[in-house]
GUVOFI-880382 format. One record per residue (C-alpha): residue in one letter; x, y, z. Coordinates in steps of 0.02 Angstrom, whole numbers, plus 32768, in hexadecimal, padded with zeros to 4 digits. Each point is the difference from the previous one (the first is absolute). Example, Ala and Ser with C-alpha at 12.3 -4.5 7.8 and 13.67 -1.06 7.14 Angstrom:
# GUVOFI-880382
A82677F1F8186;S804580AC7FDF;
This chain:
# GUVOFI-880382
M7FF980017FF9;L804C80A67FC6;K8013808C8079;N7FC080AB7FDC;G80A880487FD6;S801C7F727F86;K7F4E80297FAE;N802B80B57FF3;K80A87FD57F9D;I7FA37F867F86;F7F8380767FE8;S807B80977FD8;L80627F8A7F90;F7F5E7FDF7F9D;I7FDC80B87FF0;I80B3801B7FBB;I7FF27F767F7D;V7F4F803D7FC8;S804B80AC7FF9;I80937FC87F98;F7F8E7FA47F88;S7F8E808B7FEB;L8083807B7FDE;G80497F7E7F81;M7F5E7FF07FA7;K7FE680BC7FFF;K80A580177FBF;M7FDB7F7F7F73;E7F63806D7FD9;M806880907FE7;T806B7FB17F81;P7FDD80587F56;K7FDB7F967F6B;T7FED80167F43;V7F547FF17FC3;Y7F9E80367F66;H7F7080818014;V7F6F7FE57F83;Y7F95808A7FBB;L7F6A7FED7F92;E7FCD80A17FB1;G8067805C807C;K7FB27FAB8092;S805B7F8B807B;I7FCC7F427FFD;G807D7FB58068;L80B87FD18017;L80507F707FB1;E80A77F9E8022;S80207FD87F3D;K7FD280627F63;K80377F747F9B;D7F907F82805B;L7F6B80787FD3;E802A7FFF7F46;E80177F4E7FF1;Y7F5C7FE4805F;I7F9F806F7F80;D80567FAC7F72;K7FCA7F5B8044;E7F47802F802C;Q7FDD804F7F62;E80207F797F8C;H7F6080137FAA;L804080A67FBD;K80977FA77FB9;E7F927F877FA2;K7F7F80887FC4;Y808380707FB2;N808B7F7F7FE7;V807E805C805A;K80897FB3807A;K7FF4807C8093;V7F8580688064;Y80408098805C;T7FBC806D8096;P7F8480887FD9;D803980A07FC2;N7FB9805E8088;L80627F93807D;D808B80528059;I80897F96806E;K806E80648064;K80987FA8805F;E7FF9803D80B5;I80567FE380B1;T7F847FE28085;Y7FFB7FC980B6;S7F4C7FC27FEA;N7FCC7F4D7FFB;D7F62801C7FB1;I80317FA57F66;S7F807FC97F7E;T800A7F577F9D;T80097FFC7F45;K7F5D7FB67FF4;E7FB0808D8065;I8046808B7F95;Y7FD27FA37F5C;E7F4B7FE98044;K800180C9801B;I803E801A7F54;K7FA77F877F8C;D7F4D80488014;N803380B77FFD;S8079800D7F6C;S802E7FAD7F5E;F80AA7FA27FDA;M807F802B7F7F;I80387F8D7F6D;D808280217F75;G7FB380587F63;Y7FFA809D7F96;E7F9F80A68018;I7FCD80537F67;Y7FE280C4801D;I7F9680497F68;K800480BE800D;K7F6380587FC2;T801880627F58;N7FEE80BE7FFB;N7F8A80137F6D;S7F628055801B;S7F847FD47F79;T7F4F7FB48003;D80207FC47F42;V80427F568032;K7FF97F90809F;K80B5800D804C;A804D7FAA809B;D801180AD8054;T7F8F80008098;K80857FC1807B;N80A47FAD8024;K7FFC7F448004;R80607F6C8051;I7FF57F587FB8;Y80567F6B8051;V804C7F6A7FA2;I80627F68802B;D806680017F67;K8031809B7F94;K7FCE7F9D7F64;I7F567FFF8038;F7FF080B47FE6;T8064800B7F6B;K7F9B7F7A7FA5;S7F5F804F803A;I802C80AB7FBB;D802D7FA77F52;Q7F547FAA8007;T7FA280A5802A;V8060805C7F6B;K7FBD7F6D7F93;S7F5480318034;F800D80AC7FA8;V806F7FD67F74;T7FDD7F7C7F81;L80707F648004;E804080167F56;D803080BE801A;Y80527FD080A9;N80687F6D7FC0;T803B80717F76;Y802E808B8074;K80617F83807B;S805B7FB47F6E;N805B80B37FE7;K7FEE7FEE7F45;K801980AA7FA4;Q7F55801E7FAE;K7FCF80707F70;I7F57802F7FC0;K7FFF7FDE7F49;D7F5980607FD5;T7F8C7FF2808E;G7FFA7FA580AC;K8043801980AE;I809B7FDB8060;I8015800180BE;E8089807A8029;N80027FE580BD;I7FA77FAA808E;Y8025802F80B8;I7FB1800E80B0;Q7FDB80B98028;N80007FE480B0;D80A57FFF806D;I80127F538046;T807D7FC8808A;I80237F498023;K804F7FDE80A5;K80377F58804A;G7FDF7FDA80B7;K7F907FC58086;I7F4680187FD1;P7F637FF38079;T7F917F687FF4;D7F558055802C;R8009805C7F56;E7FD57FB87F4E;I809B7FA17FC6;Y7FF97FCD7F4A;T80487F557FDA;D7F9C7FEC7F5B;V801E80677F5A;N7F537FFB7FC3;E7FBA803880AE;L807380917FFD;S7FDF802C7F4B;K7F4680038034;Y802780788087;L8065807A7F8B;L7F6E80067F83;F7F718007807E;G803F8035809D;K7FBC7F6A8055;I80077F427FF5;T7F4D7FD4801C;N7FAC7FB07F63;E7FA780717F90;A7F447FEB7FD4;T7FC87FAB7F60;Y7F7C80177F89;T7F9E7F7F7F96;I7FE880327F48;Q7F4A800D7FBD;D7FC480077F52;G8028809E7FA6;D8080803F807C;T80A280547FB6;I80A280238058;S7FEA80B87FFE;E7F4D7FEB8050;I80447F998084;A8096806E8024;Y7F9180A08002;N7F747FB9806E;N80927FC68086;K805380A68000;M80957FBE7F9D;S805580337F5C;N80167F887F75;E80B97FEE801E;E7FE27FE380BA;F7F867F6C7FC9;L808A7FB57F7F;I80858011808C;I7FAA7F898081;N7FB07F947F74;P809D7FEF7F98;E7FB17F6D7F98;F7FAD808C7F9A;K806980527F80;N7F8F80997FE8;E7F5B80598026;N7FB37FAA7F6E;A801B7F4D802E;L7F707F917FF8;L7FA67FCB809F;Y7F907F6F8020;S7F6F7FED8078;G802A7FB880B0;Q80B8802C7FEA;V8054804480A5;V807280957FF7;N805E8060808F;I7FCA80A28038;G8059807C8062;I805180BA800B;L80B780057FF0;N806280658088;P80B27FF87FCA;Q807F8008808F;V809080417F87;N800380727F67;I803A7F9E7F6C;V803180757F74;E80107FD07F4F;E804580777F83;D7FDD7FE07F45;E803080467F5E;V7F607FE77F83;V7FED802D7F49;A7F4D7FF87FC5;I7F8E803F7F7B;E7F8E80788052;E7F5680477FBE;K800C80BB7FED;K7F4B80428025;Y7FC580927F96;Q7FD280A78049;T7F5B805E7FDA;E800080A67FAD;T7F6A80708022;R7FDA80867F7A;Y7F6680798003;D7F9B803C7F6F;N7FA580A1801C;S7F8B7FDB7F77;K7FBA7F6D8056;Y7F8F800F809F;V80447FC580AD;G7FD57F508014;Y80327FD27F56;E80957F818006;Q804B7F9E7F73;V809B7F8F7FF6;T8059803B7F5F;Q80997F968014;A80037F538053;G80897FE1807B;V80787F727FE9;N80797FC8807E;G80B17FEB7FCB;S80947F958041;N80A88020804D;K80967F8F802F;V801F802980AC;T80A07FD2806E;Q7FDE800D80B5;K804C7FE280AB;I7F827FA88075;Q800F7FEB80BE;K7F907F84805B;I7FF07FE980C5;N7FB17F568022;G7FB97FED7F56;E7FAF80B47FF0;T804680757F97;T803B80A9805A;N8061805B7F7E;I800980087F49;V808580777FA2;T7FF580067F42;M80AB7FFD7FB5;S7FD180167F4A;T7F6C80057F88;E80037FD57F51;E7F6880287F95;I7FBD7F7A7F91;T7F5B803B7FCF;P7FC780AF8020;A7F5880198060;I7F8080697F9F;N7F9980768071;E7F4B80008000;I7FB680A87FD1;I7F4C80358048;V7FB480967FC0;K7F8080578074;G7F8480887FDC;G802B80B1804E;K7F6880607FCE;E7F82802C808B;S7F4C7FD07FD2;S7F8680908006;Y7F7E7F998058;G80717FFD80A0;G803D7F638061;G809A7FF77F9E;G7FC37F7A7F8B;V803E7F7A8078;M7F787F7D8020;G80027FA28099;G809D804F8050;A80B37FA97FF8;P800D7F5E7F92;V7FFB7F588060;A80B37FBB801D;T80047F5E7FA3;A80937F897FD3;G8068804A7F73;S7FCE80B98028;W809180158079;G80A480437FCD;W80AC7FB7802E;P8044806780A0;A80BB7FE87FDC;S807D80037F6E;C80347F4B801B;N7F9B7F698014;S80637F90807B;I7F9F7FC88091;S80687FD78095;S7F6F7FCF8073;P7F4E7FD47FC9;F7F5280248062;G7FE37F768079;Y80267FB180A1;R80BA7FF0803B;W80327FB0809F;G7F57800D8045;V7FE380BD7FDB;L7FA3804A7F66;H806A80627F88;D7F8280797FC8;G805280337F69;T80727FE17F70;D80AC80338007;I805480377F64;A80B680187FF1;G809E800F7F91;C7FCF80A67FB2;G8086806B8061;Y8006807F8086;N7F8780937FD8;S7FBC7FB27F65;P7F54803D7FCF;I7F5A7FC4805D;F7F66801A7F9F;A7F4F80158037;A7FAA7F5B7FC8;Q7F5F80597FE3;A7FB780A97FFA;G7FCF804280AC;T801C807F808D;V808F7FF08070;V7FB87FF280AC;K809D7FE48069;V80BA80317FEA;A80567FCA80A0;Y80887F9C8062;K7FE97F658073;Y80827F9E8059;D7FD67F637F9B;N7FC080417F58;G8087808D7FF8;K7FCA80877F89;Y7F577FCB7FB9;I7F75803F7F91;I7F4E7FD17FFB;I7F8C80277F6B;N7F447FFC8000;H7FCA7FCB7F5C;N7F46803C801A;N7FAF7F657FD9;G80177FA780AE;Y80AE7FC57FD9;Y80A2804A804E;S80B87FD97FD1;L8098800E807C;Y80B080197FCF;A80867FEA8090;H80B9800E8027;L801580917F8D;A80A680617FE7;T7F9C80A47FD0;Q7F4B80317FF7;T7FE1807C7F6C;V7F46801C8022;T7F9880518090;E7F677FDA8054;G7F6980367F97;T805C7FF57F58;T7F977FB17F6E;V80697F8B7FA3;A7FEF7F9C7F5A;R80277F4A7FE1;G80B87FF07FDD;Q803280AD804F;V809D7FFB8067;I7FDC801080BE;G80AE7FD5804E;G80A27F998004;M80197F548031;G80727FF580A3;R801B7F9C809D;T7FBD806F8082;G7FA87FAE809D;F800A7F428020;A80577FC97F59;T80957F917FE0;G801780467F4E;V7FC2807C7F7D;H7F5A7FD47FCB;L7F42803A7FFA;H7F7B7FB08075;Y7F63800C7F92;S7F597FD4803A;I7F49801E7FC8;W7F6C80118080;Q7F4480037FF4;G7FE4808B8084;Y808280728058;P80A67F8C8026;Y80087FBD80AF;S7F5C80648031;G7F7C7F857FDB;G803A7FDF7F48;R80197F597FB6;V809E7FD77FB4;L800E7FAD7F57;N80807FA07F9F;A803B808A7F95;M80337F8B7F74;S7F527FC27FED;M7FE980B97FAE;Y807E7FCE7F74;
């Protein structure tokens, strides 16, 4: 039996041992250690002993991504930051705990290519261009993008023309015809190799990316089943497409006059190109030269008298032009030379100038009704750069005439009263003529305006000069005919139906 003194000694020894152990443990706790502090989107999500272990764990757990994209490695998210630190803390997370916090809140990265497509600076409503915003496209292999671009170009250029251009063969036009001088992408494109995010659309298929480059989406387009009597032009117009758009997405048809059969299924869709494919051509063609109308007055005849004393006959010219197209739409025509083959013979109309003594001016029923054949051509050349109709889902409400040259004369298509001489941001300088029979004509993008509001003009009278004011990619005339005042309750017509 221990005495009280011995008990006290043992207790004191125990206290000393515990104190030494506690001091040792505290000293161990105070020993600094190297760890990795993990931040996700700038917020701390824990400490790790090994950065390498986390990277290997992610690569192992994301095996399905490797199989989906056929890659060898999966990397940590782009918004994950891992910093090496010295700490005394023992609050260390496991690799799995950190991984669980990452996988549901961020996307992992794989090797690939980022394609940056810069918007164009063109300001025109004349053609659909890829100028709305900058775009980023992700691909596994750079060849997927280059092949898709190649395929997209072939949508706007015939295979024969494209192959001839690619062969780099020097071409010459013997008499008439076309040669492609250049094809290029108007947008600035940057291709950068690196890690790409797996939560974005990553293209692995050429056809799928080609579809996106044409339509701006990869979902399937609508279809239409042909009915008896359908034509390609009617189907295209009824679905807000141009004939060219229809042929692009239905390449089995060679032209808009191709035969259709009942029950046949065709693709319907509105193009939304993501890049601007520019084609520059030299074209030599025989062009019809439309005759002009001369009005002469005979004061021995009463007002209201009108007789054609010389019939008009169209002539022909051999014209060499430089033509630029963007995404299949003509945006500029420059005439390099014109050689007259057959001269045009002007129409001569004699009108009475003598006032009737009975009053009323001898005019019965007011202004003549506008009919096909009664309209004069509004320009000094005849090249149509863009016809009336839908383009890219939007109605182009006029006919664009180009190739005449800057400030070349613009003529009143019919007699009437000038009711508008103005400038608008899209039309540029424009003129509206009231033909006093319910019809109006509009002339836009003018360089000059040589008439004033209230002026009475005759058919064929010069009213201005061709230009490129407002939203216009090249020198041309936007010409339209309306029943009723343009854009204010009026109904636009296809001007070419009057010729």
